[in-house]
A tleap script that builds the chain and sets N, CA, C and O, in Angstrom:
source leaprc.protein.ff14SB
mol = sequence {
  NMET LYS TYR LYS ASN ALA GLY MET GLY THR
  ASP ALA PHE THR SER GLU LEU GLN LYS LEU
  MET SER ARG LEU GLU THR LYS GLY ASP ALA
  PHE MET PRO TYR GLY PHE PHE THR GLY LEU
  VAL ASN MET PHE PRO GLN PHE GLY GLU MET
  VAL HIE GLN GLY LEU TYR LYS GLN GLN ASP
  ALA ASP GLU CYS PHE GLN ASN ILE LEU HIE
  THR VAL ALA PRO TYR LEU GLN TYR GLU VAL
  ILE LYS ILE HIE PHE TRP LYS PHE ILE CASP
}
set mol.1.N position { 0.815 -1.064 0.114 }
set mol.1.CA position { 0.070 -0.016 0.119 }
set mol.1.C position { 0.841 1.350 0.027 }
set mol.1.O position { 1.732 1.620 0.832 }
set mol.2.N position { 0.485 2.166 -0.941 }
set mol.2.CA position { 1.239 3.327 -0.839 }
set mol.2.C position { 0.249 4.583 -0.610 }
set mol.2.O position { -0.838 4.577 -1.188 }
set mol.3.N position { 0.568 5.529 0.124 }
set mol.3.CA position { -0.208 6.503 0.556 }
set mol.3.C position { 0.412 7.909 0.269 }
set mol.3.O position { 1.588 8.168 0.524 }
set mol.4.N position { -0.551 8.880 -0.333 }
set mol.4.CA position { 0.116 10.135 -0.680 }
set mol.4.C position { 0.082 10.926 0.499 }
set mol.4.O position { -0.709 10.602 1.384 }
set mol.5.N position { 0.825 11.924 0.647 }
set mol.5.CA position { 0.806 12.858 1.897 }
set mol.5.C position { -0.598 13.526 1.822 }
set mol.5.O position { -1.001 14.140 0.834 }
set mol.6.N position { -1.266 13.349 2.916 }
set mol.6.CA position { -2.838 13.598 3.063 }
set mol.6.C position { -2.699 15.210 3.951 }
set mol.6.O position { -3.596 16.051 3.891 }
set mol.7.N position { -1.607 15.378 4.623 }
set mol.7.CA position { -1.648 16.718 5.128 }
set mol.7.C position { -2.356 16.749 6.500 }
set mol.7.O position { -2.952 15.744 6.885 }
set mol.8.N position { -2.314 17.767 7.181 }
set mol.8.CA position { -3.191 17.976 8.305 }
set mol.8.C position { -3.342 16.694 9.434 }
set mol.8.O position { -4.398 16.344 9.961 }
set mol.9.N position { -2.087 16.139 9.637 }
set mol.9.CA position { -2.053 15.258 10.796 }
set mol.9.C position { -2.049 13.820 10.200 }
set mol.9.O position { -1.478 12.917 10.811 }
set mol.10.N position { -2.722 13.578 8.931 }
set mol.10.CA position { -2.788 12.271 8.286 }
set mol.10.C position { -1.586 11.788 7.928 }
set mol.10.O position { -1.414 10.569 7.931 }
set mol.11.N position { -0.646 12.589 7.591 }
set mol.11.CA position { 0.767 12.126 7.222 }
set mol.11.C position { 1.373 11.124 8.197 }
set mol.11.O position { 1.771 10.025 7.808 }
set mol.12.N position { 1.447 11.561 9.613 }
set mol.12.CA position { 2.072 10.619 10.363 }
set mol.12.C position { 1.189 9.338 10.506 }
set mol.12.O position { 1.758 8.248 10.444 }
set mol.13.N position { -0.065 9.388 10.679 }
set mol.13.CA position { -0.993 8.335 10.625 }
set mol.13.C position { -0.962 7.423 9.354 }
set mol.13.O position { -1.169 6.216 9.482 }
set mol.14.N position { -0.749 7.884 8.335 }
set mol.14.CA position { -0.761 7.042 7.001 }
set mol.14.C position { 0.517 6.426 6.988 }
set mol.14.O position { 0.614 5.288 6.529 }
set mol.15.N position { 1.504 7.020 7.425 }
set mol.15.CA position { 3.070 6.521 7.380 }
set mol.15.C position { 2.976 5.333 8.497 }
set mol.15.O position { 3.488 4.254 8.197 }
set mol.16.N position { 2.406 5.465 9.650 }
set mol.16.CA position { 2.465 4.399 10.542 }
set mol.16.C position { 1.474 3.160 10.011 }
set mol.16.O position { 1.657 1.991 10.352 }
set mol.17.N position { 0.560 3.528 9.258 }
set mol.17.CA position { -0.237 2.531 8.653 }
set mol.17.C position { 0.417 1.617 7.688 }
set mol.17.O position { 0.287 0.393 7.668 }
set mol.18.N position { 1.160 2.370 6.858 }
set mol.18.CA position { 1.871 1.725 5.900 }
set mol.18.C position { 3.127 0.926 6.462 }
set mol.18.O position { 3.537 -0.045 5.827 }
set mol.19.N position { 3.779 1.346 7.712 }
set mol.19.CA position { 4.741 0.711 8.163 }
set mol.19.C position { 4.179 -0.676 8.826 }
set mol.19.O position { 4.900 -1.672 8.900 }
set mol.20.N position { 2.795 -0.657 9.316 }
set mol.20.CA position { 2.217 -1.700 9.989 }
set mol.20.C position { 1.929 -2.753 8.937 }
set mol.20.O position { 2.191 -3.948 9.075 }
set mol.21.N position { 1.344 -2.176 7.832 }
set mol.21.CA position { 0.815 -3.200 6.579 }
set mol.21.C position { 2.104 -3.877 6.197 }
set mol.21.O position { 2.145 -5.107 6.207 }
set mol.22.N position { 3.187 -3.148 5.851 }
set mol.22.CA position { 4.506 -3.593 5.360 }
set mol.22.C position { 4.978 -4.740 6.217 }
set mol.22.O position { 5.374 -5.790 5.710 }
set mol.23.N position { 4.929 -4.508 7.689 }
set mol.23.CA position { 5.486 -5.543 8.684 }
set mol.23.C position { 4.482 -6.689 8.510 }
set mol.23.O position { 4.969 -7.816 8.420 }
set mol.24.N position { 3.098 -6.557 8.446 }
set mol.24.CA position { 2.408 -7.621 8.434 }
set mol.24.C position { 2.459 -8.474 7.261 }
set mol.24.O position { 2.156 -9.665 7.322 }
set mol.25.N position { 2.833 -7.900 6.198 }
set mol.25.CA position { 3.051 -8.690 4.846 }
set mol.25.C position { 4.417 -9.433 4.802 }
set mol.25.O position { 4.629 -10.462 4.161 }
set mol.26.N position { 5.276 -8.792 5.543 }
set mol.26.CA position { 6.687 -9.543 5.173 }
set mol.26.C position { 7.267 -10.125 6.391 }
set mol.26.O position { 8.264 -10.824 6.212 }
set mol.27.N position { 6.864 -9.984 7.530 }
set mol.27.CA position { 7.350 -10.595 8.803 }
set mol.27.C position { 6.228 -11.792 9.158 }
set mol.27.O position { 5.077 -11.772 8.724 }
set mol.28.N position { 6.723 -12.738 9.943 }
set mol.28.CA position { 5.904 -13.911 10.547 }
set mol.28.C position { 5.823 -13.819 12.020 }
set mol.28.O position { 5.010 -14.452 12.694 }
set mol.29.N position { 6.784 -12.926 12.527 }
set mol.29.CA position { 6.645 -12.780 13.958 }
set mol.29.C position { 5.703 -11.923 14.520 }
set mol.29.O position { 5.121 -11.095 13.819 }
set mol.30.N position { 5.444 -12.063 15.996 }
set mol.30.CA position { 4.580 -11.110 16.559 }
set mol.30.C position { 5.233 -9.912 16.994 }
set mol.30.O position { 6.425 -9.882 17.298 }
set mol.31.N position { 4.448 -8.903 17.028 }
set mol.31.CA position { 5.011 -7.638 17.354 }
set mol.31.C position { 3.901 -6.570 17.849 }
set mol.31.O position { 2.741 -6.656 17.447 }
set mol.32.N position { 4.288 -5.639 18.674 }
set mol.32.CA position { 3.420 -4.736 19.283 }
set mol.32.C position { 3.383 -3.443 18.273 }
set mol.32.O position { 4.412 -2.817 18.020 }
set mol.33.N position { 2.167 -3.116 17.744 }
set mol.33.CA position { 1.914 -1.952 16.885 }
set mol.33.C position { 1.987 -0.699 17.603 }
set mol.33.O position { 1.031 0.074 17.530 }
set mol.34.N position { 2.957 -0.422 18.253 }
set mol.34.CA position { 3.082 0.827 19.176 }
set mol.34.C position { 2.874 2.282 18.361 }
set mol.34.O position { 2.184 3.222 18.754 }
set mol.35.N position { 3.631 2.216 17.162 }
set mol.35.CA position { 3.602 3.448 16.435 }
set mol.35.C position { 2.263 3.635 15.776 }
set mol.35.O position { 1.844 4.780 15.603 }
set mol.36.N position { 1.606 2.652 15.419 }
set mol.36.CA position { 0.311 2.596 14.562 }
set mol.36.C position { -0.680 3.153 15.708 }
set mol.36.O position { -1.420 4.116 15.510 }
set mol.37.N position { -0.616 2.440 16.943 }
set mol.37.CA position { -1.546 2.943 17.991 }
set mol.37.C position { -1.377 4.330 18.297 }
set mol.37.O position { -2.387 5.030 18.376 }
set mol.38.N position { -0.405 4.757 18.456 }
set mol.38.CA position { 0.098 6.315 18.730 }
set mol.38.C position { -0.353 7.165 17.743 }
set mol.38.O position { -0.761 8.267 18.108 }
set mol.39.N position { -0.369 6.837 16.346 }
set mol.39.CA position { -0.891 7.464 15.274 }
set mol.39.C position { -2.324 7.577 15.270 }
set mol.39.O position { -2.909 8.619 14.973 }
set mol.40.N position { -2.979 6.334 15.653 }
set mol.40.CA position { -4.528 6.276 15.692 }
set mol.40.C position { -4.986 7.296 16.807 }
set mol.40.O position { -5.862 8.129 16.572 }
set mol.41.N position { -4.414 7.204 17.917 }
set mol.41.CA position { -5.051 7.972 19.006 }
set mol.41.C position { -4.738 9.475 18.828 }
set mol.41.O position { -5.511 10.339 19.242 }
set mol.42.N position { -3.577 9.756 18.199 }
set mol.42.CA position { -3.370 11.304 17.650 }
set mol.42.C position { -4.459 11.770 16.625 }
set mol.42.O position { -4.916 12.911 16.554 }
set mol.43.N position { -4.777 10.768 15.893 }
set mol.43.CA position { -5.680 11.103 14.781 }
set mol.43.C position { -7.018 10.996 15.320 }
set mol.43.O position { -7.833 11.815 14.896 }
set mol.44.N position { -7.379 10.201 16.118 }
set mol.44.CA position { -8.974 9.947 16.638 }
set mol.44.C position { -8.653 9.877 18.058 }
set mol.44.O position { -8.366 8.730 18.402 }
set mol.45.N position { -8.604 10.864 19.119 }
set mol.45.CA position { -8.328 10.863 20.294 }
set mol.45.C position { -9.542 9.841 21.168 }
set mol.45.O position { -9.268 9.231 22.202 }
set mol.46.N position { -10.691 9.827 20.599 }
set mol.46.CA position { -11.680 8.897 21.362 }
set mol.46.C position { -11.061 7.486 21.593 }
set mol.46.O position { -11.447 6.760 22.508 }
set mol.47.N position { -10.059 7.128 20.695 }
set mol.47.CA position { -9.800 5.576 20.701 }
set mol.47.C position { -8.595 5.632 22.004 }
set mol.47.O position { -8.116 4.568 22.395 }
set mol.48.N position { -8.261 6.643 22.481 }
set mol.48.CA position { -7.237 6.866 23.485 }
set mol.48.C position { -7.935 7.172 24.826 }
set mol.48.O position { -7.198 7.280 25.806 }
set mol.49.N position { -9.156 7.313 24.979 }
set mol.49.CA position { -9.870 7.567 26.220 }
set mol.49.C position { -9.531 6.345 27.301 }
set mol.49.O position { -9.343 5.180 26.951 }
set mol.50.N position { -9.493 6.762 28.506 }
set mol.50.CA position { -9.109 5.743 29.463 }
set mol.50.C position { -10.221 6.028 30.604 }
set mol.50.O position { -10.696 7.134 30.860 }
set mol.51.N position { -10.553 4.750 31.266 }
set mol.51.CA position { -11.532 4.773 32.271 }
set mol.51.C position { -10.620 4.493 33.708 }
set mol.51.O position { -9.390 4.532 33.702 }
set mol.52.N position { -11.209 4.283 34.594 }
set mol.52.CA position { -10.500 4.144 35.980 }
set mol.52.C position { -9.411 3.122 35.918 }
set mol.52.O position { -9.527 2.114 35.220 }
set mol.53.N position { -8.352 3.375 36.645 }
set mol.53.CA position { -7.220 2.436 36.907 }
set mol.53.C position { -6.292 2.280 35.730 }
set mol.53.O position { -5.495 1.347 35.633 }
set mol.54.N position { -6.446 3.313 34.776 }
set mol.54.CA position { -5.574 3.352 33.781 }
set mol.54.C position { -5.891 2.476 32.534 }
set mol.54.O position { -5.057 2.377 31.634 }
set mol.55.N position { -6.913 1.933 32.484 }
set mol.55.CA position { -7.534 0.971 31.415 }
set mol.55.C position { -7.910 1.702 30.231 }
set mol.55.O position { -8.401 2.815 30.421 }
set mol.56.N position { -7.771 1.281 29.008 }
set mol.56.CA position { -8.368 1.892 27.761 }
set mol.56.C position { -9.726 1.601 27.919 }
set mol.56.O position { -10.110 0.539 28.409 }
set mol.57.N position { -10.642 2.685 27.442 }
set mol.57.CA position { -11.963 2.369 27.387 }
set mol.57.C position { -12.398 1.558 26.129 }
set mol.57.O position { -11.697 1.632 25.120 }
set mol.58.N position { -13.578 0.748 26.141 }
set mol.58.CA position { -13.770 -0.175 25.171 }
set mol.58.C position { -14.293 0.485 24.131 }
set mol.58.O position { -15.205 1.274 24.376 }
set mol.59.N position { -13.884 0.332 22.883 }
set mol.59.CA position { -14.196 1.092 21.769 }
set mol.59.C position { -14.954 0.176 20.667 }
set mol.59.O position { -14.911 -1.054 20.688 }
set mol.60.N position { -15.670 0.960 19.680 }
set mol.60.CA position { -16.464 0.097 18.750 }
set mol.60.C position { -15.452 -0.177 17.655 }
set mol.60.O position { -14.913 0.822 17.180 }
set mol.61.N position { -15.094 -1.392 17.160 }
set mol.61.CA position { -14.234 -1.800 16.194 }
set mol.61.C position { -14.598 -1.217 14.902 }
set mol.61.O position { -13.720 -0.751 14.175 }
set mol.62.N position { -16.070 -1.211 14.500 }
set mol.62.CA position { -16.614 -0.667 13.286 }
set mol.62.C position { -16.198 0.663 13.164 }
set mol.62.O position { -15.574 1.018 12.163 }
set mol.63.N position { -16.512 1.553 14.202 }
set mol.63.CA position { -16.226 2.833 14.238 }
set mol.63.C position { -14.537 3.267 13.813 }
set mol.63.O position { -14.147 4.139 13.037 }
set mol.64.N position { -13.846 2.413 14.548 }
set mol.64.CA position { -12.499 2.611 14.267 }
set mol.64.C position { -12.160 2.303 12.805 }
set mol.64.O position { -11.524 3.105 12.122 }
set mol.65.N position { -12.568 1.203 12.368 }
set mol.65.CA position { -12.397 0.755 10.887 }
set mol.65.C position { -12.838 1.709 10.033 }
set mol.65.O position { -12.062 2.123 9.172 }
set mol.66.N position { -14.085 2.190 10.122 }
set mol.66.CA position { -14.795 3.353 9.291 }
set mol.66.C position { -13.901 4.635 9.220 }
set mol.66.O position { -13.775 5.307 8.197 }
set mol.67.N position { -13.213 4.938 10.579 }
set mol.67.CA position { -12.486 6.278 10.579 }
set mol.67.C position { -11.111 6.119 9.796 }
set mol.67.O position { -10.569 7.025 9.163 }
set mol.68.N position { -10.654 4.878 9.933 }
set mol.68.CA position { -9.409 4.505 9.158 }
set mol.68.C position { -9.799 4.708 7.615 }
set mol.68.O position { -9.380 5.648 6.940 }
set mol.69.N position { -10.571 3.802 7.191 }
set mol.69.CA position { -10.965 3.974 5.955 }
set mol.69.C position { -11.336 5.324 5.199 }
set mol.69.O position { -11.113 5.545 4.009 }
set mol.70.N position { -11.961 6.215 6.136 }
set mol.70.CA position { -12.293 7.358 5.671 }
set mol.70.C position { -11.276 8.475 5.492 }
set mol.70.O position { -11.339 9.437 4.726 }
set mol.71.N position { -10.143 8.082 6.526 }
set mol.71.CA position { -8.790 8.966 6.256 }
set mol.71.C position { -8.042 8.671 5.234 }
set mol.71.O position { -7.463 9.565 4.616 }
set mol.72.N position { -7.927 7.272 4.868 }
set mol.72.CA position { -6.825 6.909 3.602 }
set mol.72.C position { -7.689 6.768 2.290 }
set mol.72.O position { -7.127 6.813 1.196 }
set mol.73.N position { -9.106 6.590 2.398 }
set mol.73.CA position { -9.709 6.487 0.938 }
set mol.73.C position { -9.405 7.431 -0.142 }
set mol.73.O position { -9.219 7.044 -1.296 }
set mol.74.N position { -9.346 8.772 0.239 }
set mol.74.CA position { -8.871 9.680 -0.727 }
set mol.74.C position { -7.488 9.647 -1.437 }
set mol.74.O position { -7.190 10.248 -2.469 }
set mol.75.N position { -6.770 8.904 -0.755 }
set mol.75.CA position { -5.474 8.758 -1.296 }
set mol.75.C position { -4.870 7.388 -1.791 }
set mol.75.O position { -3.696 7.253 -2.138 }
set mol.76.N position { -5.800 6.407 -1.781 }
set mol.76.CA position { -5.583 5.165 -2.428 }
set mol.76.C position { -5.732 5.240 -3.789 }
set mol.76.O position { -6.572 6.017 -4.242 }
set mol.77.N position { -4.944 4.447 -4.649 }
set mol.77.CA position { -5.035 4.386 -5.965 }
set mol.77.C position { -5.768 2.927 -6.272 }
set mol.77.O position { -5.368 1.862 -5.803 }
set mol.78.N position { -6.781 3.060 -7.046 }
set mol.78.CA position { -7.441 1.710 -7.327 }
set mol.78.C position { -7.949 1.717 -8.704 }
set mol.78.O position { -7.898 2.791 -9.304 }
set mol.79.N position { -8.416 0.722 -9.280 }
set mol.79.CA position { -8.799 0.498 -10.680 }
set mol.79.C position { -10.248 -0.073 -10.602 }
set mol.79.O position { -10.542 -0.947 -9.786 }
set mol.80.N position { -11.029 0.389 -11.374 }
set mol.80.CA position { -12.379 -0.198 -11.453 }
set mol.80.C position { -12.434 -1.262 -12.576 }
set mol.80.O position { -12.115 -0.984 -13.732 }
set mol.81.N position { -12.818 -2.397 -12.222 }
set mol.81.CA position { -12.699 -3.503 -13.072 }
set mol.81.C position { -14.242 -3.855 -13.444 }
set mol.81.O position { -15.084 -4.137 -12.592 }
set mol.82.N position { -14.469 -3.803 -14.718 }
set mol.82.CA position { -15.786 -4.054 -15.215 }
set mol.82.C position { -15.977 -5.563 -15.584 }
set mol.82.O position { -15.218 -6.163 -16.345 }
set mol.83.N position { -17.167 -6.167 -14.911 }
set mol.83.CA position { -17.344 -7.404 -15.122 }
set mol.83.C position { -18.587 -7.829 -15.993 }
set mol.83.O position { -19.688 -7.333 -15.756 }
set mol.84.N position { -18.438 -8.590 -16.826 }
set mol.84.CA position { -19.848 -8.890 -17.801 }
set mol.84.C position { -20.279 -10.232 -17.293 }
set mol.84.O position { -19.492 -11.162 -17.117 }
set mol.85.N position { -21.322 -10.275 -17.110 }
set mol.85.CA position { -22.209 -11.568 -16.780 }
set mol.85.C position { -22.959 -11.919 -17.850 }
set mol.85.O position { -23.525 -11.018 -18.468 }
set mol.86.N position { -23.095 -13.192 -18.241 }
set mol.86.CA position { -23.823 -13.939 -19.316 }
set mol.86.C position { -25.022 -14.701 -18.735 }
set mol.86.O position { -24.946 -15.337 -17.683 }
set mol.87.N position { -25.973 -14.616 -19.373 }
set mol.87.CA position { -27.164 -15.530 -18.761 }
set mol.87.C position { -26.871 -16.920 -19.349 }
set mol.87.O position { -26.577 -17.099 -20.531 }
set mol.88.N position { -26.966 -17.812 -18.497 }
set mol.88.CA position { -26.660 -19.290 -18.746 }
set mol.88.C position { -28.128 -19.978 -19.069 }
set mol.88.O position { -28.303 -20.929 -19.830 }
set mol.89.N position { -29.133 -19.286 -18.324 }
set mol.89.CA position { -30.467 -19.857 -18.527 }
set mol.89.C position { -31.440 -18.536 -19.013 }
set mol.89.O position { -31.315 -17.432 -18.484 }
set mol.90.N position { -32.274 -18.771 -19.932 }
set mol.90.CA position { -33.144 -17.784 -20.616 }
set mol.90.C position { -34.561 -18.012 -19.944 }
set mol.90.O position { -35.527 -17.334 -20.296 }
savepdb mol mol.pdb
quit
């Protein structure tokens, strides 16, 4: 995945996302995605909210995923593929 400079704070976030995806694609070992998490919390502070005893507040995974997609979508390159379907039965 390659991301263009999105500006306004998204540059660091998309850079960390790119590093995360690259490591997931090339390495087989376990690792802690601290850089990505820091970028995520900087970009979307609601995901860094804490409750008592210093624990992170539970968050909605779909909301997180939608925010990530909304941030990177304008900068992704993609190609629309046209698919033709034929009728096998009339």
